[in-house]
C-alpha positions as CSV (number, residue, x, y, z in Angstrom):
1,X,0.0,0.0,0.0
2,X,0.8,3.7,0.2
3,X,1.5,5.5,3.4
4,X,2.4,8.9,4.7
5,X,5.0,8.9,7.6
6,X,4.7,12.1,9.6
7,X,7.5,13.6,11.8
8,X,6.3,16.2,14.2
9,X,8.4,18.6,16.4
10,X,7.0,20.8,19.2
11,X,9.0,23.6,20.8
12,X,8.7,25.2,24.3
13,X,6.3,27.7,23.1
14,X,3.8,25.0,22.0
15,X,4.5,25.7,18.3
16,X,4.8,22.6,16.1
17,X,6.4,21.8,12.7
18,X,6.1,18.6,10.8
19,X,7.5,16.8,7.7
20,X,5.7,14.2,5.6
21,X,7.3,11.3,3.7
22,X,5.1,9.5,1.3
23,X,5.9,5.7,1.3
24,X,5.1,3.0,-1.2
25,X,5.3,-0.4,0.3
26,X,5.1,-3.5,-1.9
27,X,6.8,-5.4,-4.7
28,X,8.8,-3.4,-7.1
29,X,10.8,-3.8,-10.3
30,X,14.6,-3.6,-10.2
31,X,16.4,-2.5,-13.4
32,X,19.8,-3.5,-14.6
33,X,21.6,-2.6,-17.9
34,X,24.6,-4.2,-19.6
35,X,27.0,-2.8,-20.6
36,X,27.0,0.3,-18.3
37,X,28.8,2.4,-21.0
38,X,30.0,2.2,-24.6
39,X,33.4,3.3,-25.8
40,X,34.0,2.6,-29.5
41,X,36.2,3.4,-32.4
42,X,34.4,3.8,-35.7
43,X,35.5,4.9,-39.2
44,X,33.9,8.0,-40.6
45,X,30.7,7.5,-42.6
46,X,30.1,4.0,-41.2
47,X,27.6,2.3,-38.8
48,X,28.4,0.1,-35.8
49,X,25.8,-2.2,-34.4
50,X,25.9,-3.1,-30.7
51,X,23.4,-4.5,-28.1
52,X,22.2,-3.1,-24.8
53,X,20.6,-5.7,-22.4
54,X,18.0,-4.5,-19.9
55,X,17.1,-6.9,-17.1
56,X,14.4,-7.0,-14.4
57,X,15.5,-8.6,-11.1
58,X,12.5,-7.3,-9.2
59,X,9.1,-8.8,-8.3
60,X,6.7,-7.0,-10.7
61,X,6.9,-6.1,-14.5
62,X,9.4,-3.4,-15.5
63,X,8.2,-0.9,-18.1
64,X,10.7,1.1,-20.0
65,X,11.3,3.7,-22.7
66,X,14.7,4.0,-24.3
67,X,16.3,6.6,-26.6
68,X,19.5,8.4,-27.5
69,X,20.5,11.8,-26.2
70,X,23.0,13.6,-28.5
71,X,24.0,17.0,-29.6
72,X,26.5,19.6,-28.4
73,X,28.3,22.7,-29.6
74,X,31.3,20.8,-31.0
75,X,29.7,17.5,-32.2
76,X,29.3,18.4,-35.8
77,X,31.2,20.7,-38.2
78,X,30.4,21.7,-41.7
79,X,28.4,24.2,-43.8
80,X,24.9,24.6,-42.5
81,X,23.5,26.5,-45.5
82,X,24.2,29.1,-48.1
83,X,27.4,31.1,-47.4
84,X,26.5,34.7,-46.6
85,X,26.9,36.8,-49.7
86,X,27.3,33.8,-51.9
87,X,25.8,33.6,-55.4
88,X,24.8,30.0,-55.2
89,X,21.3,28.8,-54.4
90,X,20.7,26.0,-51.9
91,X,20.7,22.6,-53.5
92,X,17.8,21.1,-51.7
93,X,19.6,20.1,-48.5
94,X,22.2,21.4,-46.0
95,X,23.8,21.0,-42.6
96,X,24.7,19.8,-40.2
97,X,25.1,22.8,-37.9
98,X,27.2,22.3,-34.8
99,X,24.3,20.8,-32.8
100,X,23.5,18.3,-35.6
101,X,20.5,19.8,-37.3
102,X,20.1,19.1,-41.0
103,X,17.6,20.3,-43.6
104,X,16.1,19.0,-46.8
105,X,13.4,20.4,-49.1
106,X,10.8,18.8,-51.3
107,X,12.9,19.5,-54.4
108,X,15.3,16.9,-53.2
109,X,14.3,13.3,-54.0
110,X,15.1,12.2,-50.4
111,X,13.3,15.3,-48.9
112,X,9.9,15.8,-47.4
113,X,6.7,15.7,-49.5
114,X,4.8,19.0,-49.7
115,X,1.5,18.4,-47.9
116,X,-0.3,21.6,-47.1
117,X,-2.6,21.6,-44.0
118,X,-5.0,24.5,-44.3
119,X,-5.9,25.9,-40.8
120,X,-7.5,29.3,-41.6
121,X,-10.9,27.6,-41.2
122,X,-10.2,25.7,-38.0
123,X,-7.4,27.6,-36.3
124,X,-7.3,30.5,-33.8
125,X,-6.9,33.9,-35.6
126,X,-4.6,36.4,-33.9
127,X,-6.4,39.7,-34.8
128,X,-4.0,41.8,-32.6
129,X,-1.0,40.7,-34.6
130,X,-0.3,43.9,-36.6
131,X,2.9,45.7,-37.6
132,X,5.9,44.4,-35.7
133,X,3.8,42.7,-33.1
134,X,3.9,39.3,-31.5
135,X,2.1,37.0,-29.0
136,X,3.2,34.1,-26.8
137,X,1.0,30.9,-26.8
138,X,1.2,27.6,-25.0
139,X,2.5,24.5,-26.8
140,X,0.5,21.3,-26.5
141,X,3.7,19.5,-25.2
142,X,7.3,20.2,-24.4
143,X,9.1,20.7,-27.7
144,X,12.8,20.0,-27.8
145,X,14.8,22.7,-29.6
146,X,18.6,22.6,-29.6
147,X,18.4,20.1,-26.7
148,X,16.2,22.3,-24.5
149,X,12.5,21.6,-23.9
150,X,10.1,24.5,-24.7
151,X,6.6,24.8,-23.4
152,X,5.6,28.2,-24.9
153,X,6.3,29.8,-28.3
154,X,6.2,33.4,-29.6
155,X,4.5,34.0,-32.9
156,X,5.8,37.1,-34.7
157,X,3.9,39.1,-37.4
158,X,7.1,39.2,-39.4
159,X,7.2,35.6,-40.4
160,X,9.2,33.9,-37.6
161,X,8.7,32.0,-34.4
162,X,10.9,32.4,-31.3
163,X,11.4,31.0,-27.8
164,X,13.3,34.2,-26.9
165,X,12.2,37.6,-25.7
166,X,12.2,39.6,-29.0
167,X,9.3,39.0,-31.3
168,X,8.9,42.3,-33.1
169,X,12.1,42.5,-35.2
170,X,11.3,43.7,-38.7
171,X,14.8,43.6,-40.1
172,X,15.7,40.1,-41.2
173,X,19.3,38.9,-40.5
174,X,21.5,36.1,-41.5
175,X,21.7,32.9,-39.4
176,X,23.4,32.5,-37.0
177,X,23.6,36.0,-35.6
178,X,24.4,37.1,-32.1
179,X,21.8,39.8,-31.8
180,X,18.2,39.1,-30.8
181,X,16.0,37.5,-31.9
182,X,17.6,34.2,-31.1
183,X,16.1,30.8,-30.3
184,X,14.5,31.3,-33.7
185,X,12.6,29.6,-36.5
186,X,12.7,31.9,-39.5
187,X,9.9,30.6,-41.7
188,X,9.8,33.6,-44.1
189,X,11.3,36.4,-42.0
190,X,10.7,39.8,-43.6
191,X,8.8,43.0,-42.7
192,X,5.2,41.8,-43.1
193,X,1.8,43.4,-42.3
194,X,-0.8,40.7,-41.4
195,X,-3.4,43.4,-40.7
196,X,-3.5,44.2,-44.4
197,X,-4.1,40.5,-45.3
198,X,-6.1,37.6,-44.0
199,X,-3.9,37.2,-40.8
200,X,-2.0,34.7,-38.8
201,X,-3.5,31.5,-37.3
202,X,-2.4,28.8,-35.0
203,X,-3.8,25.3,-34.4
204,X,-3.1,22.1,-32.6
205,X,-3.8,19.2,-35.0
206,X,-4.5,16.5,-32.3
207,X,-5.3,13.8,-34.8
208,X,-1.7,14.1,-36.2
209,X,-0.1,15.4,-33.0
210,X,1.4,18.6,-34.6
211,X,1.3,22.3,-33.8
212,X,0.8,24.6,-36.8
213,X,1.2,28.3,-37.4
214,X,0.0,29.8,-40.7
215,X,0.6,33.2,-42.2
216,X,-2.4,33.4,-44.6
217,X,-2.3,35.9,-47.5
218,X,-0.1,38.3,-45.7
219,X,1.5,41.2,-47.7
220,X,4.9,42.9,-47.2
221,X,4.7,46.1,-45.2
222,X,3.8,49.1,-47.4
223,X,4.0,46.9,-50.5
224,X,1.8,44.7,-52.6
225,X,2.2,40.9,-52.7
226,X,0.7,38.1,-50.8
227,X,2.4,35.2,-48.9
228,X,0.8,32.1,-47.5
229,X,3.2,29.8,-45.6
230,X,3.2,27.8,-42.4
231,X,5.4,26.1,-39.8
232,X,4.6,22.6,-38.3
233,X,6.2,21.5,-35.1
234,X,6.2,17.8,-33.9
235,X,6.8,16.5,-30.4
236,X,10.0,14.7,-31.4
237,X,11.6,18.0,-32.5
238,X,11.0,17.8,-36.2
239,X,10.1,21.1,-37.9
240,X,8.5,21.5,-41.3
241,X,8.1,24.9,-43.2
242,X,5.7,24.9,-46.1
243,X,5.1,27.6,-48.7
244,X,1.7,27.4,-50.5
245,X,1.6,30.5,-52.6
246,X,4.3,33.2,-52.6
247,X,3.2,36.2,-54.7
248,X,6.0,38.9,-54.7
249,X,5.1,42.5,-55.1
250,X,8.4,43.3,-56.7
251,X,11.7,41.6,-57.6
252,X,13.2,43.2,-54.5
253,X,10.7,41.4,-52.3
254,X,11.7,38.0,-53.8
255,X,15.2,38.4,-52.5
256,X,14.6,39.9,-49.1
257,X,14.0,37.2,-46.5
258,X,15.6,34.7,-44.2
259,X,14.8,31.0,-43.8
260,X,16.4,28.8,-41.1
261,X,16.7,28.0,-37.4
262,X,19.0,29.3,-34.7
263,X,19.9,28.3,-31.2
264,X,19.4,30.3,-28.0
265,X,22.5,32.5,-28.0
266,X,22.9,33.0,-31.7
267,X,26.1,31.0,-32.0
268,X,24.7,28.1,-34.0
269,X,22.1,27.7,-36.7
270,X,21.0,26.0,-39.9
271,X,20.5,28.6,-42.6
272,X,18.6,27.7,-45.8
273,X,18.4,31.2,-47.3
274,X,19.4,34.8,-46.6
275,X,18.5,37.6,-49.0
276,X,18.7,35.6,-52.2
277,X,16.1,35.5,-55.0
278,X,15.3,32.4,-57.0
279,X,15.0,29.7,-54.4
280,X,11.5,30.0,-52.9
281,X,8.5,28.8,-55.0
282,X,4.9,27.7,-54.6
283,X,4.3,24.3,-53.0
284,X,7.7,23.9,-51.4
285,X,8.4,22.1,-48.1
286,X,11.6,22.4,-45.9
287,X,12.2,20.0,-43.1
288,X,14.7,20.4,-40.1
289,X,15.7,17.5,-37.9
290,X,18.8,16.8,-35.7
291,X,20.8,14.0,-37.0
292,X,20.4,11.0,-34.7
293,X,23.7,9.2,-34.5
294,X,22.4,6.9,-31.7
295,X,19.4,4.8,-32.8
296,X,17.7,2.1,-30.7
297,X,15.1,-0.6,-31.4
298,X,12.7,-1.3,-29.8
299,X,12.2,2.0,-28.1
300,X,9.9,0.8,-25.4
301,X,8.5,-2.4,-23.8
302,X,7.9,-4.4,-20.6
303,X,10.0,-7.0,-18.9
304,X,8.6,-9.7,-16.6
305,X,10.4,-10.5,-13.3
306,X,13.6,-12.4,-13.9
307,X,13.6,-11.7,-17.6
308,X,15.6,-9.5,-19.9
309,X,15.3,-7.9,-23.3
310,X,18.0,-7.0,-26.0
311,X,18.0,-3.5,-27.5
312,X,19.6,-3.1,-30.9
313,X,21.8,-0.1,-30.9
314,X,23.3,1.6,-34.0
315,X,26.1,4.2,-33.8
316,X,26.0,6.1,-37.2
317,X,29.0,8.4,-38.1
318,X,27.6,9.2,-41.6
319,X,28.1,13.0,-41.2
320,X,31.1,13.0,-38.9
321,X,34.4,13.0,-40.9
322,X,36.6,12.7,-37.8
323,X,36.8,13.6,-34.1
324,X,34.7,12.6,-31.1
325,X,31.0,12.0,-30.5
326,X,29.6,11.9,-26.9
327,X,26.1,11.1,-25.8
328,X,23.9,8.9,-23.7
329,X,21.4,6.1,-24.0
330,X,18.6,7.0,-21.6
331,X,16.4,4.3,-20.2
332,X,13.3,5.7,-18.4
333,X,11.5,3.1,-16.4
334,X,9.2,2.4,-13.4
335,X,12.0,1.4,-10.9
336,X,11.4,4.1,-8.3
337,X,15.0,3.8,-7.0
338,X,16.5,4.2,-10.5
339,X,13.9,5.8,-12.8
340,X,16.3,7.1,-15.5
341,X,19.4,5.1,-16.3
342,X,22.1,6.9,-18.3
343,X,24.5,4.8,-20.3
344,X,27.4,7.0,-21.5
345,X,28.5,6.7,-25.1
346,X,31.9,7.8,-26.4
347,X,32.8,7.3,-30.1
348,X,36.2,8.1,-31.6
349,X,35.6,8.7,-35.3
350,X,38.7,7.9,-37.4
351,X,39.1,9.6,-40.8
352,X,38.9,7.4,-43.9
353,X,42.0,6.6,-45.9
354,X,42.0,6.5,-49.7
355,X,42.6,3.3,-51.5
356,X,46.3,2.3,-52.0
357,X,47.5,1.5,-55.5
358,X,50.1,-1.3,-55.1
359,X,51.0,-1.8,-58.7
360,X,50.4,-0.3,-62.2
361,X,52.2,-1.7,-65.3
362,X,51.8,-2.2,-69.0
363,X,53.3,-4.7,-71.4
364,X,54.7,-3.9,-73.9
365,X,55.4,-0.2,-73.2
366,X,55.8,0.7,-76.8
367,X,54.4,-0.5,-80.1
368,X,52.7,0.5,-83.2
369,X,48.9,1.0,-83.6
370,X,47.1,-2.3,-83.6
371,X,49.4,-3.7,-80.8
372,X,47.5,-5.4,-78.0
373,X,48.7,-3.8,-74.7
374,X,48.2,-5.6,-71.4
375,X,47.5,-3.4,-68.4
376,X,47.9,-4.8,-64.9
377,X,47.1,-3.0,-61.6
378,X,46.8,-3.8,-57.9
379,X,45.0,-2.0,-55.1
380,X,43.5,-2.4,-51.7
381,X,41.6,-0.4,-49.1
382,X,43.2,-0.3,-45.6
383,X,40.0,0.7,-43.8
384,X,37.2,-0.8,-45.8
385,X,36.7,-2.4,-49.2
386,X,37.0,-1.4,-52.8
387,X,33.7,-0.7,-54.5
388,X,34.9,0.0,-58.0
389,X,38.2,0.2,-60.0
390,X,38.9,0.7,-63.7
391,X,41.3,1.5,-66.5
392,X,41.0,4.6,-68.6
393,X,43.3,4.3,-71.7
394,X,43.4,8.0,-72.6
395,X,42.0,7.7,-76.1
396,X,38.3,8.2,-75.3
397,X,37.8,4.5,-75.6
398,X,35.6,2.4,-73.3
399,X,36.8,2.0,-69.8
400,X,37.5,-1.5,-68.4
401,X,36.5,-2.2,-64.8
402,X,39.0,-4.8,-63.9
403,X,42.6,-5.1,-62.5
404,X,43.8,-6.6,-65.8
405,X,42.8,-5.2,-69.1
406,X,43.8,-5.5,-72.8
407,X,43.6,-2.6,-75.1
408,X,44.4,-1.8,-78.8
409,X,45.0,1.8,-79.9
410,X,43.8,2.6,-83.4
411,X,46.1,5.5,-84.0
412,X,49.8,6.2,-83.4
413,X,50.5,8.7,-80.6
414,X,51.5,9.2,-77.0
415,X,48.8,8.2,-74.5
416,X,48.4,8.3,-70.7
417,X,46.5,5.3,-69.3
418,X,45.1,5.8,-65.7
419,X,44.0,3.3,-63.2
420,X,41.5,4.4,-60.5
421,X,40.1,2.8,-57.4
422,X,37.2,3.9,-55.2
423,X,36.4,2.6,-51.7
424,X,33.3,2.4,-49.7
């Protein structure tokens, strides 16, 4: 049963104080995990499979939920979007930023599908959201953003969402940028005037468990044009921006906006676009997600007394060229004495080495046209395996994908034959 143990103290003035301890008396589960930590060495762009065993040595069933916790300011390195001032447009994907966020758009074959969810007929209109104004609303759940759970969000008239204090900034900036607003989702950040359009709406789509904010037929301030776009937030941290119809009032407007996300202090971010025309178009979707280099399966379950379960763990270094990855596997469970077990994970990521060519000869080395030359090469990969290798004979003839090749030149001349090898 459950009991309250009460400790009471009375002083010489007759005043009393007391403390209460709530007690649960009865059978309980007892969790155990093996191993208690992982320390691994993995080549870059590879996957390593391991097993985590969860046991229950208690008297009643153990229920558990398991997942990876990753992310940190130094975990990932690489271009997170379009270089500031660059002339190139994004190529449908980008990242990771330092935390590990990556983005893909619906123009990429591996990107998200455009799937517009109209909420202007079911959502809550924000009629007070006028020029450079903003409002804070409650989220339906805690939303993880750059590793920090958020329970409220600020909706800005100027096409962005923020978890920070500044929601009225009309001047869009690059990402990342130290000045506020930070803790930012720039959906289509520019100086907008919702009061001159249909307005801004928000809605919790309970059936699909997602929170949606829509700017519906909103023009630019003091200009024509009409923009209909939305942001969709999911409880696992995924973010999707969608652009239904973007009608620009002038060529200037087409190249004066920011798209991307940024962390709480403006030191990290994943920028899709900053002040560059030619990228945005109707029926476009852009998705942001942190790269999960720790993956587990199954993610939850129950264990009877005296039993155990094996959890398949995958460490994925796909986007880490070299360095260190640190994280945890977290096992939340109903053992009151140990309700959240942390299993530290440390991965040393080794850089890949190119294939080694061990030999490259031809016989004979000279001869007239119509001579049959025999080319012989050798190669191996010290940290993996060869996936392809071929001879190019330097005369625009067909390549031969083999270590040994025979070739006849049709014209006299001096040629350079090249052997190439590619690893995994």
